[in-house]
Every structure is written in C-alpha cells, then in structure tokens.
Biopython code that builds the backbone (N, CA, C, O; Angstrom):
import numpy as np
from Bio.PDB.StructureBuilder import StructureBuilder

atoms = [
    (1, "MET", "N", (-91.366, -106.697, 91.485)),
    (1, "MET", "CA", (-90.901, -106.573, 93.007)),
    (1, "MET", "C", (-90.391, -108.269, 93.316)),
    (1, "MET", "O", (-91.086, -109.246, 93.036)),
    (2, "GLU", "N", (-89.215, -108.314, 93.863)),
    (2, "GLU", "CA", (-88.795, -109.548, 94.119)),
    (2, "GLU", "C", (-89.240, -110.062, 95.442)),
    (2, "GLU", "O", (-89.264, -109.277, 96.390)),
    (3, "THR", "N", (-89.582, -111.256, 95.594)),
    (3, "THR", "CA", (-90.097, -111.845, 96.944)),
    (3, "THR", "C", (-89.170, -112.712, 97.545)),
    (3, "THR", "O", (-89.489, -113.188, 98.635)),
    (4, "GLY", "N", (-88.081, -113.013, 97.050)),
    (4, "GLY", "CA", (-87.105, -113.971, 97.663)),
    (4, "GLY", "C", (-86.291, -113.065, 98.602)),
    (4, "GLY", "O", (-86.060, -111.883, 98.349)),
    (5, "THR", "N", (-85.868, -113.720, 99.725)),
    (5, "THR", "CA", (-85.030, -113.256, 100.757)),
    (5, "THR", "C", (-83.694, -113.577, 100.358)),
    (5, "THR", "O", (-83.392, -114.357, 99.455)),
    (6, "VAL", "N", (-82.759, -112.798, 101.232)),
    (6, "VAL", "CA", (-81.396, -113.090, 101.061)),
    (6, "VAL", "C", (-81.032, -114.580, 101.270)),
    (6, "VAL", "O", (-80.196, -115.107, 100.537)),
    (7, "ALA", "N", (-81.572, -115.181, 102.139)),
    (7, "ALA", "CA", (-81.274, -116.658, 102.437)),
    (7, "ALA", "C", (-81.797, -117.471, 101.374)),
    (7, "ALA", "O", (-81.318, -118.584, 101.156)),
    (8, "ASP", "N", (-82.806, -116.968, 100.653)),
    (8, "ASP", "CA", (-83.475, -117.921, 99.419)),
    (8, "ASP", "C", (-82.400, -117.675, 98.358)),
    (8, "ASP", "O", (-82.008, -118.661, 97.733)),
    (9, "LYS", "N", (-81.940, -116.621, 98.116)),
    (9, "LYS", "CA", (-81.000, -116.161, 96.985)),
    (9, "LYS", "C", (-79.694, -117.027, 97.172)),
    (9, "LYS", "O", (-79.170, -117.539, 96.182)),
    (10, "LYS", "N", (-79.184, -117.189, 98.397)),
    (10, "LYS", "CA", (-78.060, -118.057, 98.838)),
    (10, "LYS", "C", (-78.308, -119.335, 98.561)),
    (10, "LYS", "O", (-77.468, -120.009, 97.964)),
    (11, "LYS", "N", (-79.436, -119.820, 98.938)),
    (11, "LYS", "CA", (-79.667, -121.318, 98.745)),
    (11, "LYS", "C", (-79.706, -121.559, 97.168)),
    (11, "LYS", "O", (-79.133, -122.548, 96.711)),
    (12, "SER", "N", (-80.390, -120.646, 96.314)),
    (12, "SER", "CA", (-80.151, -120.752, 95.006)),
    (12, "SER", "C", (-79.064, -120.883, 94.176)),
    (12, "SER", "O", (-78.948, -121.474, 93.103)),
    (13, "LYS", "N", (-78.155, -120.139, 94.938)),
    (13, "LYS", "CA", (-76.559, -120.080, 94.373)),
    (13, "LYS", "C", (-76.003, -121.301, 94.688)),
    (13, "LYS", "O", (-75.199, -121.818, 93.912)),
    (14, "LYS", "N", (-76.379, -121.926, 95.907)),
    (14, "LYS", "CA", (-75.729, -123.229, 96.302)),
    (14, "LYS", "C", (-76.051, -124.356, 95.389)),
    (14, "LYS", "O", (-75.311, -125.334, 95.279)),
    (15, "LYS", "N", (-77.184, -124.206, 94.723)),
    (15, "LYS", "CA", (-77.655, -125.293, 93.780)),
    (15, "LYS", "C", (-76.769, -125.358, 92.508)),
    (15, "LYS", "O", (-76.647, -126.381, 91.835)),
    (16, "ASP", "N", (-76.135, -124.124, 92.225)),
    (16, "ASP", "CA", (-75.282, -123.967, 91.064)),
    (16, "ASP", "C", (-74.090, -124.414, 91.189)),
    (16, "ASP", "O", (-73.397, -124.543, 90.179)),
    (17, "LEU", "N", (-73.552, -124.775, 92.567)),
    (17, "LEU", "CA", (-72.146, -125.126, 92.857)),
    (17, "LEU", "C", (-71.778, -126.503, 92.357)),
    (17, "LEU", "O", (-72.687, -127.323, 92.229)),
    (18, "LYS", "N", (-70.714, -126.792, 92.104)),
    (18, "LYS", "CA", (-70.293, -128.102, 91.761)),
    (18, "LYS", "C", (-70.411, -129.104, 92.568)),
    (18, "LYS", "O", (-69.823, -129.039, 93.647)),
    (19, "ASP", "N", (-71.141, -130.185, 92.260)),
    (19, "ASP", "CA", (-71.528, -131.152, 93.238)),
    (19, "ASP", "C", (-71.330, -132.527, 92.971)),
    (19, "ASP", "O", (-71.952, -133.445, 93.506)),
    (20, "SER", "N", (-70.283, -132.648, 91.973)),
    (20, "SER", "CA", (-69.974, -133.909, 91.476)),
    (20, "SER", "C", (-68.367, -133.987, 91.163)),
    (20, "SER", "O", (-67.638, -133.012, 90.980)),
    (21, "GLN", "N", (-68.023, -135.211, 91.144)),
    (21, "GLN", "CA", (-66.440, -135.469, 90.750)),
    (21, "GLN", "C", (-66.358, -136.374, 89.653)),
    (21, "GLN", "O", (-67.199, -137.264, 89.521)),
    (22, "LEU", "N", (-65.335, -136.208, 88.789)),
    (22, "LEU", "CA", (-65.101, -137.067, 87.797)),
    (22, "LEU", "C", (-63.530, -137.471, 87.973)),
    (22, "LEU", "O", (-62.627, -136.634, 87.973)),
    (23, "ILE", "N", (-63.342, -138.818, 88.117)),
    (23, "ILE", "CA", (-62.053, -139.218, 88.604)),
    (23, "ILE", "C", (-61.529, -139.869, 87.343)),
    (23, "ILE", "O", (-62.184, -140.787, 86.849)),
    (24, "ILE", "N", (-60.190, -139.392, 86.678)),
    (24, "ILE", "CA", (-59.722, -139.950, 85.664)),
    (24, "ILE", "C", (-58.307, -140.510, 85.980)),
    (24, "ILE", "O", (-57.743, -140.174, 87.021)),
    (25, "ARG", "N", (-57.769, -141.303, 85.156)),
    (25, "ARG", "CA", (-56.450, -141.911, 85.351)),
    (25, "ARG", "C", (-55.629, -141.578, 84.212)),
    (25, "ARG", "O", (-55.928, -141.927, 83.070)),
    (26, "ILE", "N", (-54.481, -140.833, 84.534)),
    (26, "ILE", "CA", (-53.527, -140.435, 83.289)),
    (26, "ILE", "C", (-52.289, -140.589, 83.990)),
    (26, "ILE", "O", (-52.090, -140.650, 85.203)),
    (27, "ALA", "N", (-51.365, -140.652, 82.880)),
    (27, "ALA", "CA", (-49.854, -140.762, 83.443)),
    (27, "ALA", "C", (-49.453, -139.693, 84.110)),
    (27, "ALA", "O", (-49.752, -138.572, 83.699)),
    (28, "GLY", "N", (-48.706, -139.876, 85.252)),
    (28, "GLY", "CA", (-48.186, -138.769, 86.238)),
    (28, "GLY", "C", (-47.485, -137.672, 85.582)),
    (28, "GLY", "O", (-47.641, -136.499, 85.921)),
    (29, "ALA", "N", (-46.640, -138.089, 84.552)),
    (29, "ALA", "CA", (-45.951, -137.070, 84.036)),
    (29, "ALA", "C", (-46.837, -136.024, 83.099)),
    (29, "ALA", "O", (-46.601, -134.822, 82.972)),
    (30, "ASP", "N", (-47.876, -136.745, 82.496)),
    (30, "ASP", "CA", (-48.703, -135.791, 81.664)),
    (30, "ASP", "C", (-49.678, -134.873, 82.762)),
    (30, "ASP", "O", (-49.944, -133.695, 82.526)),
    (31, "ARG", "N", (-50.081, -135.464, 83.776)),
    (31, "ARG", "CA", (-50.777, -134.756, 84.986)),
    (31, "ARG", "C", (-49.895, -133.372, 85.315)),
    (31, "ARG", "O", (-50.343, -132.225, 85.274)),
    (32, "ASP", "N", (-48.601, -133.749, 85.634)),
    (32, "ASP", "CA", (-47.556, -132.703, 86.071)),
    (32, "ASP", "C", (-47.453, -131.608, 85.225)),
    (32, "ASP", "O", (-47.522, -130.439, 85.605)),
    (33, "ARG", "N", (-47.238, -132.087, 83.736)),
    (33, "ARG", "CA", (-46.873, -131.095, 82.838)),
    (33, "ARG", "C", (-48.244, -130.294, 82.669)),
    (33, "ARG", "O", (-48.122, -129.081, 82.503)),
    (34, "PHE", "N", (-49.380, -130.762, 82.687)),
    (34, "PHE", "CA", (-50.582, -130.126, 82.524)),
    (34, "PHE", "C", (-50.869, -129.228, 83.470)),
    (34, "PHE", "O", (-51.276, -128.113, 83.143)),
    (35, "VAL", "N", (-50.705, -129.570, 84.748)),
    (35, "VAL", "CA", (-50.774, -128.648, 86.132)),
    (35, "VAL", "C", (-49.698, -127.533, 86.083)),
    (35, "VAL", "O", (-50.002, -126.404, 86.468)),
    (36, "ALA", "N", (-48.515, -127.790, 85.647)),
    (36, "ALA", "CA", (-47.502, -126.719, 85.496)),
    (36, "ALA", "C", (-47.766, -125.742, 84.393)),
    (36, "ALA", "O", (-47.513, -124.547, 84.546)),
    (37, "LEU", "N", (-48.264, -126.217, 83.296)),
    (37, "LEU", "CA", (-48.681, -125.279, 82.325)),
    (37, "LEU", "C", (-49.885, -124.376, 82.755)),
    (37, "LEU", "O", (-49.976, -123.209, 82.374)),
    (38, "CYS", "N", (-50.784, -124.966, 83.552)),
    (38, "CYS", "CA", (-52.033, -124.250, 83.787)),
    (38, "CYS", "C", (-51.452, -123.116, 84.837)),
    (38, "CYS", "O", (-51.897, -121.968, 84.811)),
    (39, "GLU", "N", (-50.614, -123.450, 85.592)),
    (39, "GLU", "CA", (-50.152, -122.568, 86.589)),
    (39, "GLU", "C", (-49.269, -121.375, 85.998)),
    (39, "GLU", "O", (-49.177, -120.275, 86.543)),
    (40, "GLU", "N", (-48.605, -121.756, 84.757)),
    (40, "GLU", "CA", (-47.873, -120.777, 84.063)),
    (40, "GLU", "C", (-48.864, -119.791, 83.436)),
    (40, "GLU", "O", (-48.531, -118.609, 83.347)),
    (41, "LEU", "N", (-49.994, -120.179, 83.020)),
    (41, "LEU", "CA", (-51.023, -119.495, 82.340)),
    (41, "LEU", "C", (-52.067, -118.854, 83.346)),
    (41, "LEU", "O", (-53.075, -118.281, 82.934)),
    (42, "ASP", "N", (-51.757, -118.987, 84.706)),
    (42, "ASP", "CA", (-52.474, -118.494, 85.699)),
    (42, "ASP", "C", (-53.793, -118.810, 85.622)),
    (42, "ASP", "O", (-54.664, -117.941, 85.563)),
    (43, "THR", "N", (-54.059, -120.189, 85.618)),
    (43, "THR", "CA", (-55.354, -120.858, 85.615)),
    (43, "THR", "C", (-55.210, -122.119, 86.501)),
    (43, "THR", "O", (-54.165, -122.368, 87.103)),
    (44, "SER", "N", (-56.288, -122.882, 86.549)),
    (44, "SER", "CA", (-56.256, -124.098, 87.450)),
    (44, "SER", "C", (-56.427, -125.295, 86.333)),
    (44, "SER", "O", (-56.942, -125.095, 85.232)),
    (45, "ALA", "N", (-56.047, -126.253, 86.664)),
    (45, "ALA", "CA", (-56.230, -127.539, 86.073)),
    (45, "ALA", "C", (-57.761, -127.952, 86.109)),
    (45, "ALA", "O", (-58.254, -128.545, 85.149)),
    (46, "ALA", "N", (-58.443, -127.656, 87.140)),
    (46, "ALA", "CA", (-59.895, -127.938, 87.307)),
    (46, "ALA", "C", (-60.644, -127.034, 86.505)),
    (46, "ALA", "O", (-61.634, -127.447, 85.903)),
    (47, "ARG", "N", (-60.251, -125.739, 86.422)),
    (47, "ARG", "CA", (-61.008, -124.600, 85.687)),
    (47, "ARG", "C", (-60.696, -125.073, 84.042)),
    (47, "ARG", "O", (-61.577, -124.717, 83.260)),
    (48, "GLU", "N", (-59.840, -125.637, 83.598)),
    (48, "GLU", "CA", (-59.357, -125.882, 82.202)),
    (48, "GLU", "C", (-60.389, -127.188, 81.820)),
    (48, "GLU", "O", (-61.094, -127.203, 80.811)),
    (49, "ILE", "N", (-60.337, -128.167, 82.729)),
    (49, "ILE", "CA", (-61.032, -129.395, 82.485)),
    (49, "ILE", "C", (-62.285, -129.154, 82.463)),
    (49, "ILE", "O", (-62.931, -129.644, 81.536)),
    (50, "ARG", "N", (-62.962, -128.350, 83.459)),
    (50, "ARG", "CA", (-64.407, -127.909, 83.359)),
    (50, "ARG", "C", (-64.909, -127.178, 82.060)),
    (50, "ARG", "O", (-66.014, -127.380, 81.555)),
    (51, "ARG", "N", (-63.881, -126.226, 81.539)),
    (51, "ARG", "CA", (-64.077, -125.359, 80.348)),
    (51, "ARG", "C", (-64.083, -126.431, 79.157)),
    (51, "ARG", "O", (-64.910, -126.288, 78.256)),
    (52, "PHE", "N", (-63.229, -127.443, 79.133)),
    (52, "PHE", "CA", (-63.095, -128.494, 77.996)),
    (52, "PHE", "C", (-64.357, -129.168, 78.095)),
    (52, "PHE", "O", (-64.951, -129.275, 77.022)),
    (53, "ILE", "N", (-64.917, -129.648, 79.102)),
    (53, "ILE", "CA", (-66.251, -130.252, 79.269)),
    (53, "ILE", "C", (-67.410, -129.449, 78.748)),
    (53, "ILE", "O", (-68.322, -129.977, 78.113)),
    (54, "ARG", "N", (-67.368, -128.346, 78.986)),
    (54, "ARG", "CA", (-68.664, -127.353, 78.699)),
    (54, "ARG", "C", (-68.551, -127.181, 77.160)),
    (54, "ARG", "O", (-69.570, -127.325, 76.483)),
    (55, "ASP", "N", (-67.303, -126.864, 76.540)),
    (55, "ASP", "CA", (-67.038, -126.709, 75.002)),
    (55, "ASP", "C", (-67.338, -128.004, 74.309)),
    (55, "ASP", "O", (-67.884, -127.946, 73.208)),
    (56, "PHE", "N", (-67.066, -129.066, 74.791)),
    (56, "PHE", "CA", (-67.070, -130.350, 74.297)),
    (56, "PHE", "C", (-68.588, -130.657, 74.160)),
    (56, "PHE", "O", (-69.058, -130.958, 73.063)),
    (57, "LEU", "N", (-69.428, -130.571, 75.392)),
    (57, "LEU", "CA", (-70.857, -130.808, 75.214)),
    (57, "LEU", "C", (-71.505, -129.746, 74.230)),
    (57, "LEU", "O", (-72.278, -130.168, 73.370)),
    (58, "ALA", "N", (-71.267, -128.569, 74.301)),
    (58, "ALA", "CA", (-71.893, -127.446, 73.568)),
    (58, "ALA", "C", (-71.647, -127.861, 72.037)),
    (58, "ALA", "O", (-72.578, -127.719, 71.244)),
    (59, "SER", "N", (-70.499, -128.335, 71.635)),
    (59, "SER", "CA", (-70.058, -128.619, 70.287)),
    (59, "SER", "C", (-70.855, -129.924, 69.697)),
    (59, "SER", "O", (-71.283, -130.006, 68.546)),
    (60, "HIS", "N", (-70.959, -130.836, 70.617)),
    (60, "HIS", "CA", (-71.818, -132.009, 70.442)),
    (60, "HIS", "C", (-73.268, -131.894, 70.591)),
    (60, "HIS", "O", (-74.007, -132.738, 70.083)),
    (61, "GLU", "N", (-73.715, -130.917, 71.248)),
    (61, "GLU", "CA", (-75.291, -131.039, 71.425)),
    (61, "GLU", "C", (-75.822, -130.030, 70.461)),
    (61, "GLU", "O", (-77.039, -129.984, 70.280)),
    (62, "ASP", "N", (-75.035, -129.229, 69.833)),
    (62, "ASP", "CA", (-75.697, -128.253, 68.774)),
    (62, "ASP", "C", (-76.110, -129.059, 67.664)),
    (62, "ASP", "O", (-77.154, -128.691, 67.126)),
    (63, "GLY", "N", (-75.496, -130.151, 67.154)),
    (63, "GLY", "CA", (-75.913, -130.953, 66.004)),
    (63, "GLY", "C", (-76.722, -131.984, 66.274)),
    (63, "GLY", "O", (-77.051, -132.696, 65.325)),
    (64, "SER", "N", (-77.165, -132.258, 67.461)),
    (64, "SER", "CA", (-77.896, -133.409, 67.813)),
    (64, "SER", "C", (-79.364, -133.246, 67.365)),
    (64, "SER", "O", (-80.179, -134.144, 67.578)),
]
sb = StructureBuilder()
sb.init_structure("model")
sb.init_model(0)
sb.init_chain("A")
sb.init_seg("    ")
for serial, (resi, resn, name, xyz) in enumerate(atoms, 1):
    if name == "N":
        sb.init_residue(resn, " ", resi, " ")
    sb.init_atom(name, np.array(xyz, "f"), 0.0, 1.0, " ", f" {name:<3s}", serial, name[0])
structure = sb.get_structure()
C-alpha cells in the first residue's frame, strides 16, 4: 500500500527536474547549424546535448 499523497509524488518528481545550467561557448555558425539540424530532425538542441552527456557519462563510468 502506498502512503504518499499526490502532493508528495509531485514534490518527488520536482526533484528529478533539471536544476542546473552548463554554459558553453562555440562559434555562432556551428550553433546555428546544430540548432537547424535538430529542428530538421524534430528534436531540440538541449535534448541532444543532454543525451550526449548521459551517453558520454555512461560510456566512461562503465570502465572505471
């Protein structure tokens, strides 16, 4: 039997939300090309960067 309330579940989900930023500097032309390609592929630049970071971490943490 679950004891958590709906409010508790919502608070729990909020903990999983993105709460940090990573600021990078790249050439404007590269950024524009990346964003345009993401749009063509029906995704977002942020989603793809987050995916890259997760994959990068997973590939480097497995062998540690």
